[in-house]
mmCIF file of the N, C-alpha and C atoms, coordinates in Angstrom:
data_MODEL
# 
_entry.id   MODEL 
# 
loop_
_atom_site.group_PDB 
_atom_site.id 
_atom_site.type_symbol 
_atom_site.label_atom_id 
_atom_site.label_alt_id 
_atom_site.label_comp_id 
_atom_site.label_asym_id 
_atom_site.label_entity_id 
_atom_site.label_seq_id 
_atom_site.pdbx_PDB_ins_code 
_atom_site.Cartn_x 
_atom_site.Cartn_y 
_atom_site.Cartn_z 
_atom_site.occupancy 
_atom_site.B_iso_or_equiv 
_atom_site.pdbx_formal_charge 
_atom_site.auth_seq_id 
_atom_site.auth_comp_id 
_atom_site.auth_asym_id 
_atom_site.auth_atom_id 
_atom_site.pdbx_PDB_model_num 
ATOM 1   N N  . UNK A 1 1  ? 14.624  24.688  18.755  1.00 0.00 ? 1  UNK A N  1 
ATOM 2   C CA . UNK A 1 1  ? 14.509  23.461  18.475  1.00 0.00 ? 1  UNK A CA 1 
ATOM 3   C C  . UNK A 1 1  ? 13.944  23.887  16.596  1.00 0.00 ? 1  UNK A C  1 
ATOM 4   N N  . UNK A 1 2  ? 14.482  23.028  15.508  1.00 0.00 ? 2  UNK A N  1 
ATOM 5   C CA . UNK A 1 2  ? 14.302  23.796  13.990  1.00 0.00 ? 2  UNK A CA 1 
ATOM 6   C C  . UNK A 1 2  ? 12.965  23.417  13.429  1.00 0.00 ? 2  UNK A C  1 
ATOM 7   N N  . UNK A 1 3  ? 11.809  23.738  13.648  1.00 0.00 ? 3  UNK A N  1 
ATOM 8   C CA . UNK A 1 3  ? 10.981  23.740  13.209  1.00 0.00 ? 3  UNK A CA 1 
ATOM 9   C C  . UNK A 1 3  ? 10.895  22.706  11.722  1.00 0.00 ? 3  UNK A C  1 
ATOM 10  N N  . UNK A 1 4  ? 11.467  23.690  10.393  1.00 0.00 ? 4  UNK A N  1 
ATOM 11  C CA . UNK A 1 4  ? 11.630  23.325  9.363   1.00 0.00 ? 4  UNK A CA 1 
ATOM 12  C C  . UNK A 1 4  ? 12.182  21.985  9.063   1.00 0.00 ? 4  UNK A C  1 
ATOM 13  N N  . UNK A 1 5  ? 13.575  21.331  10.000  1.00 0.00 ? 5  UNK A N  1 
ATOM 14  C CA . UNK A 1 5  ? 14.136  20.710  9.817   1.00 0.00 ? 5  UNK A CA 1 
ATOM 15  C C  . UNK A 1 5  ? 12.653  18.868  10.304  1.00 0.00 ? 5  UNK A C  1 
ATOM 16  N N  . UNK A 1 6  ? 12.182  19.587  11.244  1.00 0.00 ? 6  UNK A N  1 
ATOM 17  C CA . UNK A 1 6  ? 11.371  18.315  11.942  1.00 0.00 ? 6  UNK A CA 1 
ATOM 18  C C  . UNK A 1 6  ? 10.329  18.679  10.576  1.00 0.00 ? 6  UNK A C  1 
ATOM 19  N N  . UNK A 1 7  ? 10.236  19.103  10.222  1.00 0.00 ? 7  UNK A N  1 
ATOM 20  C CA . UNK A 1 7  ? 8.942   18.776  9.109   1.00 0.00 ? 7  UNK A CA 1 
ATOM 21  C C  . UNK A 1 7  ? 9.273   18.176  8.088   1.00 0.00 ? 7  UNK A C  1 
ATOM 22  N N  . UNK A 1 8  ? 10.948  18.631  7.515   1.00 0.00 ? 8  UNK A N  1 
ATOM 23  C CA . UNK A 1 8  ? 11.555  17.877  6.643   1.00 0.00 ? 8  UNK A CA 1 
ATOM 24  C C  . UNK A 1 8  ? 11.613  16.717  6.821   1.00 0.00 ? 8  UNK A C  1 
ATOM 25  N N  . UNK A 1 9  ? 12.188  16.355  8.452   1.00 0.00 ? 9  UNK A N  1 
ATOM 26  C CA . UNK A 1 9  ? 12.384  14.798  8.463   1.00 0.00 ? 9  UNK A CA 1 
ATOM 27  C C  . UNK A 1 9  ? 10.750  13.995  8.438   1.00 0.00 ? 9  UNK A C  1 
ATOM 28  N N  . UNK A 1 10 ? 9.940   14.770  8.956   1.00 0.00 ? 10 UNK A N  1 
ATOM 29  C CA . UNK A 1 10 ? 8.336   14.138  9.046   1.00 0.00 ? 10 UNK A CA 1 
ATOM 30  C C  . UNK A 1 10 ? 7.825   13.837  7.393   1.00 0.00 ? 10 UNK A C  1 
ATOM 31  N N  . UNK A 1 11 ? 8.526   14.495  6.578   1.00 0.00 ? 11 UNK A N  1 
ATOM 32  C CA . UNK A 1 11 ? 8.069   14.365  5.284   1.00 0.00 ? 11 UNK A CA 1 
ATOM 33  C C  . UNK A 1 11 ? 8.341   13.437  4.858   1.00 0.00 ? 11 UNK A C  1 
ATOM 34  N N  . UNK A 1 12 ? 9.954   13.157  5.085   1.00 0.00 ? 12 UNK A N  1 
ATOM 35  C CA . UNK A 1 12 ? 10.335  12.237  4.716   1.00 0.00 ? 12 UNK A CA 1 
ATOM 36  C C  . UNK A 1 12 ? 10.871  11.003  5.031   1.00 0.00 ? 12 UNK A C  1 
ATOM 37  N N  . UNK A 1 13 ? 9.852   10.871  6.124   1.00 0.00 ? 13 UNK A N  1 
ATOM 38  C CA . UNK A 1 13 ? 9.407   9.873   7.134   1.00 0.00 ? 13 UNK A CA 1 
ATOM 39  C C  . UNK A 1 13 ? 8.333   9.125   6.193   1.00 0.00 ? 13 UNK A C  1 
ATOM 40  N N  . UNK A 1 14 ? 7.332   10.025  6.005   1.00 0.00 ? 14 UNK A N  1 
ATOM 41  C CA . UNK A 1 14 ? 6.175   9.868   5.141   1.00 0.00 ? 14 UNK A CA 1 
ATOM 42  C C  . UNK A 1 14 ? 6.083   9.130   4.015   1.00 0.00 ? 14 UNK A C  1 
ATOM 43  N N  . UNK A 1 15 ? 7.362   9.914   3.043   1.00 0.00 ? 15 UNK A N  1 
ATOM 44  C CA . UNK A 1 15 ? 7.742   9.415   1.932   1.00 0.00 ? 15 UNK A CA 1 
ATOM 45  C C  . UNK A 1 15 ? 7.852   7.515   1.675   1.00 0.00 ? 15 UNK A C  1 
ATOM 46  N N  . UNK A 1 16 ? 8.935   7.508   2.861   1.00 0.00 ? 16 UNK A N  1 
ATOM 47  C CA . UNK A 1 16 ? 9.417   6.322   2.973   1.00 0.00 ? 16 UNK A CA 1 
ATOM 48  C C  . UNK A 1 16 ? 8.506   5.492   3.355   1.00 0.00 ? 16 UNK A C  1 
ATOM 49  N N  . UNK A 1 17 ? 7.721   5.441   4.212   1.00 0.00 ? 17 UNK A N  1 
ATOM 50  C CA . UNK A 1 17 ? 6.646   4.502   4.863   1.00 0.00 ? 17 UNK A CA 1 
ATOM 51  C C  . UNK A 1 17 ? 5.276   4.017   3.744   1.00 0.00 ? 17 UNK A C  1 
ATOM 52  N N  . UNK A 1 18 ? 5.298   5.437   3.111   1.00 0.00 ? 18 UNK A N  1 
ATOM 53  C CA . UNK A 1 18 ? 3.957   5.329   2.082   1.00 0.00 ? 18 UNK A CA 1 
ATOM 54  C C  . UNK A 1 18 ? 4.795   4.339   1.002   1.00 0.00 ? 18 UNK A C  1 
ATOM 55  N N  . UNK A 1 19 ? 6.144   4.007   0.420   1.00 0.00 ? 19 UNK A N  1 
ATOM 56  C CA . UNK A 1 19 ? 6.744   3.598   -0.549  1.00 0.00 ? 19 UNK A CA 1 
ATOM 57  C C  . UNK A 1 19 ? 6.522   1.984   0.000   1.00 0.00 ? 19 UNK A C  1 
ATOM 58  N N  . UNK A 1 20 ? 7.344   2.104   1.335   1.00 0.00 ? 20 UNK A N  1 
ATOM 59  C CA . UNK A 1 20 ? 7.500   0.467   2.100   1.00 0.00 ? 20 UNK A CA 1 
ATOM 60  C C  . UNK A 1 20 ? 6.128   -0.261  2.149   1.00 0.00 ? 20 UNK A C  1 
ATOM 61  N N  . UNK A 1 21 ? 5.116   0.414   2.766   1.00 0.00 ? 21 UNK A N  1 
ATOM 62  C CA . UNK A 1 21 ? 3.774   0.207   2.656   1.00 0.00 ? 21 UNK A CA 1 
ATOM 63  C C  . UNK A 1 21 ? 3.308   -0.458  1.490   1.00 0.00 ? 21 UNK A C  1 
ATOM 64  N N  . UNK A 1 22 ? 3.431   0.515   0.582   1.00 0.00 ? 22 UNK A N  1 
ATOM 65  C CA . UNK A 1 22 ? 3.142   -0.286  -0.881  1.00 0.00 ? 22 UNK A CA 1 
ATOM 66  C C  . UNK A 1 22 ? 3.654   -1.367  -1.147  1.00 0.00 ? 22 UNK A C  1 
ATOM 67  N N  . UNK A 1 23 ? 5.017   -1.495  -1.186  1.00 0.00 ? 23 UNK A N  1 
ATOM 68  C CA . UNK A 1 23 ? 5.434   -2.592  -1.538  1.00 0.00 ? 23 UNK A CA 1 
ATOM 69  C C  . UNK A 1 23 ? 5.354   -3.837  -0.557  1.00 0.00 ? 23 UNK A C  1 
ATOM 70  N N  . UNK A 1 24 ? 4.739   -3.543  0.527   1.00 0.00 ? 24 UNK A N  1 
ATOM 71  C CA . UNK A 1 24 ? 4.097   -4.586  1.381   1.00 0.00 ? 24 UNK A CA 1 
ATOM 72  C C  . UNK A 1 24 ? 2.679   -5.521  1.244   1.00 0.00 ? 24 UNK A C  1 
ATOM 73  N N  . UNK A 1 25 ? 2.074   -4.329  0.904   1.00 0.00 ? 25 UNK A N  1 
ATOM 74  C CA . UNK A 1 25 ? 0.735   -4.476  0.587   1.00 0.00 ? 25 UNK A CA 1 
ATOM 75  C C  . UNK A 1 25 ? 0.528   -5.051  -0.667  1.00 0.00 ? 25 UNK A C  1 
ATOM 76  N N  . UNK A 1 26 ? 1.517   -5.091  -1.785  1.00 0.00 ? 26 UNK A N  1 
ATOM 77  C CA . UNK A 1 26 ? 1.680   -6.043  -3.388  1.00 0.00 ? 26 UNK A CA 1 
ATOM 78  C C  . UNK A 1 26 ? 2.146   -7.147  -2.886  1.00 0.00 ? 26 UNK A C  1 
ATOM 79  N N  . UNK A 1 27 ? 2.886   -7.430  -1.962  1.00 0.00 ? 27 UNK A N  1 
ATOM 80  C CA . UNK A 1 27 ? 3.448   -8.434  -1.203  1.00 0.00 ? 27 UNK A CA 1 
ATOM 81  C C  . UNK A 1 27 ? 2.411   -9.327  -1.284  1.00 0.00 ? 27 UNK A C  1 
ATOM 82  N N  . UNK A 1 28 ? 1.725   -8.726  -0.067  1.00 0.00 ? 28 UNK A N  1 
ATOM 83  C CA . UNK A 1 28 ? 0.295   -9.570  0.418   1.00 0.00 ? 28 UNK A CA 1 
ATOM 84  C C  . UNK A 1 28 ? -0.987  -9.858  -0.742  1.00 0.00 ? 28 UNK A C  1 
ATOM 85  N N  . UNK A 1 29 ? -0.751  -9.094  -1.747  1.00 0.00 ? 29 UNK A N  1 
ATOM 86  C CA . UNK A 1 29 ? -1.681  -9.061  -2.615  1.00 0.00 ? 29 UNK A CA 1 
ATOM 87  C C  . UNK A 1 29 ? -1.331  -10.173 -3.674  1.00 0.00 ? 29 UNK A C  1 
ATOM 88  N N  . UNK A 1 30 ? 0.199   -10.248 -3.853  1.00 0.00 ? 30 UNK A N  1 
ATOM 89  C CA . UNK A 1 30 ? 0.466   -11.405 -4.374  1.00 0.00 ? 30 UNK A CA 1 
ATOM 90  C C  . UNK A 1 30 ? 0.629   -12.960 -3.940  1.00 0.00 ? 30 UNK A C  1 
ATOM 91  N N  . UNK A 1 31 ? 0.480   -12.671 -2.521  1.00 0.00 ? 31 UNK A N  1 
ATOM 92  C CA . UNK A 1 31 ? 0.558   -14.419 -1.909  1.00 0.00 ? 31 UNK A CA 1 
ATOM 93  C C  . UNK A 1 31 ? -0.842  -14.552 -1.699  1.00 0.00 ? 31 UNK A C  1 
ATOM 94  N N  . UNK A 1 32 ? -1.693  -13.744 -1.705  1.00 0.00 ? 32 UNK A N  1 
ATOM 95  C CA . UNK A 1 32 ? -2.976  -14.270 -1.349  1.00 0.00 ? 32 UNK A CA 1 
ATOM 96  C C  . UNK A 1 32 ? -3.318  -14.503 -0.153  1.00 0.00 ? 32 UNK A C  1 
ATOM 97  N N  . UNK A 1 33 ? -2.295  -14.494 0.763   1.00 0.00 ? 33 UNK A N  1 
ATOM 98  C CA . UNK A 1 33 ? -2.533  -15.156 2.554   1.00 0.00 ? 33 UNK A CA 1 
ATOM 99  C C  . UNK A 1 33 ? -2.927  -13.465 3.381   1.00 0.00 ? 33 UNK A C  1 
ATOM 100 N N  . UNK A 1 34 ? -3.813  -14.155 4.151   1.00 0.00 ? 34 UNK A N  1 
ATOM 101 C CA . UNK A 1 34 ? -4.344  -12.744 4.898   1.00 0.00 ? 34 UNK A CA 1 
ATOM 102 C C  . UNK A 1 34 ? -3.138  -12.684 5.952   1.00 0.00 ? 34 UNK A C  1 
ATOM 103 N N  . UNK A 1 35 ? -2.333  -11.374 5.998   1.00 0.00 ? 35 UNK A N  1 
ATOM 104 C CA . UNK A 1 35 ? -1.885  -11.729 6.974   1.00 0.00 ? 35 UNK A CA 1 
ATOM 105 C C  . UNK A 1 35 ? -2.875  -11.175 8.201   1.00 0.00 ? 35 UNK A C  1 
ATOM 106 N N  . UNK A 1 36 ? -2.348  -11.145 9.409   1.00 0.00 ? 36 UNK A N  1 
ATOM 107 C CA . UNK A 1 36 ? -2.972  -11.103 10.854  1.00 0.00 ? 36 UNK A CA 1 
ATOM 108 C C  . UNK A 1 36 ? -3.059  -9.521  11.468  1.00 0.00 ? 36 UNK A C  1 
ATOM 109 N N  . UNK A 1 37 ? -2.379  -8.674  10.478  1.00 0.00 ? 37 UNK A N  1 
ATOM 110 C CA . UNK A 1 37 ? -2.331  -7.200  11.133  1.00 0.00 ? 37 UNK A CA 1 
ATOM 111 C C  . UNK A 1 37 ? -3.531  -6.510  9.504   1.00 0.00 ? 37 UNK A C  1 
ATOM 112 N N  . UNK A 1 38 ? -3.996  -7.046  8.630   1.00 0.00 ? 38 UNK A N  1 
ATOM 113 C CA . UNK A 1 38 ? -5.620  -6.678  7.909   1.00 0.00 ? 38 UNK A CA 1 
ATOM 114 C C  . UNK A 1 38 ? -6.583  -8.060  8.641   1.00 0.00 ? 38 UNK A C  1 
ATOM 115 N N  . UNK A 1 39 ? -7.535  -6.637  8.733   1.00 0.00 ? 39 UNK A N  1 
ATOM 116 C CA . UNK A 1 39 ? -7.890  -8.061  9.540   1.00 0.00 ? 39 UNK A CA 1 
ATOM 117 C C  . UNK A 1 39 ? -9.744  -7.919  8.586   1.00 0.00 ? 39 UNK A C  1 
ATOM 118 N N  . UNK A 1 40 ? -10.552 -8.767  9.066   1.00 0.00 ? 40 UNK A N  1 
ATOM 119 C CA . UNK A 1 40 ? -11.384 -9.097  8.564   1.00 0.00 ? 40 UNK A CA 1 
ATOM 120 C C  . UNK A 1 40 ? -12.086 -8.657  6.963   1.00 0.00 ? 40 UNK A C  1 
ATOM 121 N N  . UNK A 1 41 ? -13.265 -7.351  7.451   1.00 0.00 ? 41 UNK A N  1 
ATOM 122 C CA . UNK A 1 41 ? -13.703 -6.687  6.282   1.00 0.00 ? 41 UNK A CA 1 
ATOM 123 C C  . UNK A 1 41 ? -12.803 -6.075  6.067   1.00 0.00 ? 41 UNK A C  1 
ATOM 124 N N  . UNK A 1 42 ? -12.150 -5.479  6.301   1.00 0.00 ? 42 UNK A N  1 
ATOM 125 C CA . UNK A 1 42 ? -10.783 -4.736  5.244   1.00 0.00 ? 42 UNK A CA 1 
ATOM 126 C C  . UNK A 1 42 ? -10.096 -5.921  4.022   1.00 0.00 ? 42 UNK A C  1 
ATOM 127 N N  . UNK A 1 43 ? -10.028 -6.524  5.144   1.00 0.00 ? 43 UNK A N  1 
ATOM 128 C CA . UNK A 1 43 ? -9.227  -7.929  3.383   1.00 0.00 ? 43 UNK A CA 1 
ATOM 129 C C  . UNK A 1 43 ? -10.002 -8.033  2.667   1.00 0.00 ? 43 UNK A C  1 
ATOM 130 N N  . UNK A 1 44 ? -11.565 -8.444  2.950   1.00 0.00 ? 44 UNK A N  1 
ATOM 131 C CA . UNK A 1 44 ? -12.477 -8.565  1.868   1.00 0.00 ? 44 UNK A CA 1 
ATOM 132 C C  . UNK A 1 44 ? -13.062 -7.509  1.003   1.00 0.00 ? 44 UNK A C  1 
ATOM 133 N N  . UNK A 1 45 ? -12.171 -5.944  1.779   1.00 0.00 ? 45 UNK A N  1 
ATOM 134 C CA . UNK A 1 45 ? -12.976 -4.652  0.527   1.00 0.00 ? 45 UNK A CA 1 
ATOM 135 C C  . UNK A 1 45 ? -11.718 -4.655  0.195   1.00 0.00 ? 45 UNK A C  1 
ATOM 136 N N  . UNK A 1 46 ? -10.197 -4.910  0.715   1.00 0.00 ? 46 UNK A N  1 
ATOM 137 C CA . UNK A 1 46 ? -9.109  -4.839  -0.678  1.00 0.00 ? 46 UNK A CA 1 
ATOM 138 C C  . UNK A 1 46 ? -9.304  -5.888  -1.905  1.00 0.00 ? 46 UNK A C  1 
ATOM 139 N N  . UNK A 1 47 ? -9.463  -6.858  -1.441  1.00 0.00 ? 47 UNK A N  1 
ATOM 140 C CA . UNK A 1 47 ? -9.962  -7.771  -2.524  1.00 0.00 ? 47 UNK A CA 1 
ATOM 141 C C  . UNK A 1 47 ? -10.789 -7.218  -3.981  1.00 0.00 ? 47 UNK A C  1 
ATOM 142 N N  . UNK A 1 48 ? -12.139 -6.596  -3.209  1.00 0.00 ? 48 UNK A N  1 
ATOM 143 C CA . UNK A 1 48 ? -12.947 -6.442  -3.871  1.00 0.00 ? 48 UNK A CA 1 
ATOM 144 C C  . UNK A 1 48 ? -12.120 -5.392  -5.085  1.00 0.00 ? 48 UNK A C  1 
ATOM 145 N N  . UNK A 1 49 ? -12.296 -4.150  -3.992  1.00 0.00 ? 49 UNK A N  1 
ATOM 146 C CA . UNK A 1 49 ? -11.186 -3.233  -4.914  1.00 0.00 ? 49 UNK A CA 1 
ATOM 147 C C  . UNK A 1 49 ? -9.926  -3.858  -6.010  1.00 0.00 ? 49 UNK A C  1 
ATOM 148 N N  . UNK A 1 50 ? -9.036  -4.867  -5.800  1.00 0.00 ? 50 UNK A N  1 
ATOM 149 C CA . UNK A 1 50 ? -8.451  -5.045  -6.731  1.00 0.00 ? 50 UNK A CA 1 
ATOM 150 C C  . UNK A 1 50 ? -8.809  -6.029  -7.570  1.00 0.00 ? 50 UNK A C  1 
ATOM 151 N N  . UNK A 1 51 ? -9.981  -6.395  -7.324  1.00 0.00 ? 51 UNK A N  1 
ATOM 152 C CA . UNK A 1 51 ? -10.679 -6.780  -8.330  1.00 0.00 ? 51 UNK A CA 1 
ATOM 153 C C  . UNK A 1 51 ? -11.405 -6.322  -9.636  1.00 0.00 ? 51 UNK A C  1 
ATOM 154 N N  . UNK A 1 52 ? -11.393 -5.195  -9.333  1.00 0.00 ? 52 UNK A N  1 
ATOM 155 C CA . UNK A 1 52 ? -12.228 -3.759  -10.023 1.00 0.00 ? 52 UNK A CA 1 
ATOM 156 C C  . UNK A 1 52 ? -11.352 -3.637  -11.690 1.00 0.00 ? 52 UNK A C  1 
ATOM 157 N N  . UNK A 1 53 ? -12.317 -3.467  -12.576 1.00 0.00 ? 53 UNK A N  1 
ATOM 158 C CA . UNK A 1 53 ? -11.936 -3.720  -13.993 1.00 0.00 ? 53 UNK A CA 1 
ATOM 159 C C  . UNK A 1 53 ? -10.579 -2.397  -14.154 1.00 0.00 ? 53 UNK A C  1 
ATOM 160 N N  . UNK A 1 54 ? -10.942 -1.385  -13.772 1.00 0.00 ? 54 UNK A N  1 
ATOM 161 C CA . UNK A 1 54 ? -10.029 -0.385  -13.682 1.00 0.00 ? 54 UNK A CA 1 
ATOM 162 C C  . UNK A 1 54 ? -8.862  -0.765  -12.636 1.00 0.00 ? 54 UNK A C  1 
ATOM 163 N N  . UNK A 1 55 ? -8.725  -1.396  -11.863 1.00 0.00 ? 55 UNK A N  1 
ATOM 164 C CA . UNK A 1 55 ? -7.461  -1.749  -10.894 1.00 0.00 ? 55 UNK A CA 1 
ATOM 165 C C  . UNK A 1 55 ? -6.900  -2.798  -11.637 1.00 0.00 ? 55 UNK A C  1 
ATOM 166 N N  . UNK A 1 56 ? -7.342  -3.621  -11.869 1.00 0.00 ? 56 UNK A N  1 
ATOM 167 C CA . UNK A 1 56 ? -6.918  -4.803  -13.056 1.00 0.00 ? 56 UNK A CA 1 
ATOM 168 C C  . UNK A 1 56 ? -6.074  -4.568  -14.377 1.00 0.00 ? 56 UNK A C  1 
ATOM 169 N N  . UNK A 1 57 ? -6.846  -3.652  -15.482 1.00 0.00 ? 57 UNK A N  1 
ATOM 170 C CA . UNK A 1 57 ? -5.892  -3.306  -16.120 1.00 0.00 ? 57 UNK A CA 1 
ATOM 171 C C  . UNK A 1 57 ? -4.911  -2.198  -15.667 1.00 0.00 ? 57 UNK A C  1 
ATOM 172 N N  . UNK A 1 58 ? -5.167  -1.488  -14.917 1.00 0.00 ? 58 UNK A N  1 
ATOM 173 C CA . UNK A 1 58 ? -4.096  -0.714  -14.203 1.00 0.00 ? 58 UNK A CA 1 
ATOM 174 C C  . UNK A 1 58 ? -2.195  -1.834  -13.782 1.00 0.00 ? 58 UNK A C  1 
ATOM 175 N N  . UNK A 1 59 ? -3.085  -2.603  -12.950 1.00 0.00 ? 59 UNK A N  1 
ATOM 176 C CA . UNK A 1 59 ? -1.969  -3.681  -12.623 1.00 0.00 ? 59 UNK A CA 1 
ATOM 177 C C  . UNK A 1 59 ? -1.369  -4.060  -13.697 1.00 0.00 ? 59 UNK A C  1 
ATOM 178 N N  . UNK A 1 60 ? -2.258  -4.717  -14.841 1.00 0.00 ? 60 UNK A N  1 
ATOM 179 C CA . UNK A 1 60 ? -1.773  -5.599  -16.059 1.00 0.00 ? 60 UNK A CA 1 
ATOM 180 C C  . UNK A 1 60 ? -0.435  -4.320  -16.669 1.00 0.00 ? 60 UNK A C  1 
ATOM 181 N N  . UNK A 1 61 ? -1.157  -3.398  -16.739 1.00 0.00 ? 61 UNK A N  1 
ATOM 182 C CA . UNK A 1 61 ? -0.306  -2.293  -17.674 1.00 0.00 ? 61 UNK A CA 1 
ATOM 183 C C  . UNK A 1 61 ? 1.547   -1.604  -16.614 1.00 0.00 ? 61 UNK A C  1 
ATOM 184 N N  . UNK A 1 62 ? 1.097   -2.328  -15.460 1.00 0.00 ? 62 UNK A N  1 
ATOM 185 C CA . UNK A 1 62 ? 2.460   -1.762  -14.892 1.00 0.00 ? 62 UNK A CA 1 
ATOM 186 C C  . UNK A 1 62 ? 3.712   -2.637  -14.422 1.00 0.00 ? 62 UNK A C  1 
ATOM 187 N N  . UNK A 1 63 ? 2.444   -3.981  -14.841 1.00 0.00 ? 63 UNK A N  1 
ATOM 188 C CA . UNK A 1 63 ? 3.300   -5.113  -14.988 1.00 0.00 ? 63 UNK A CA 1 
ATOM 189 C C  . UNK A 1 63 ? 4.172   -5.594  -16.401 1.00 0.00 ? 63 UNK A C  1 
ATOM 190 N N  . UNK A 1 64 ? 3.790   -4.626  -17.515 1.00 0.00 ? 64 UNK A N  1 
ATOM 191 C CA . UNK A 1 64 ? 4.202   -4.646  -17.992 1.00 0.00 ? 64 UNK A CA 1 
ATOM 192 C C  . UNK A 1 64 ? 5.792   -3.771  -18.424 1.00 0.00 ? 64 UNK A C  1 
# 
């Protein structure tokens, strides 16, 4: 087995998974509806993070 190829596939998958997860979380944030796979305290912590002034400013900048 070519370990270099295995690592390249792993890194490629990781990049795609991160991009897709970012999109999924963005959709969840936009909807404001808690999905079943984000449970209790994590959901609350995500909203605390999303409502910090630094994140709000960054989000507004990215929207433009």
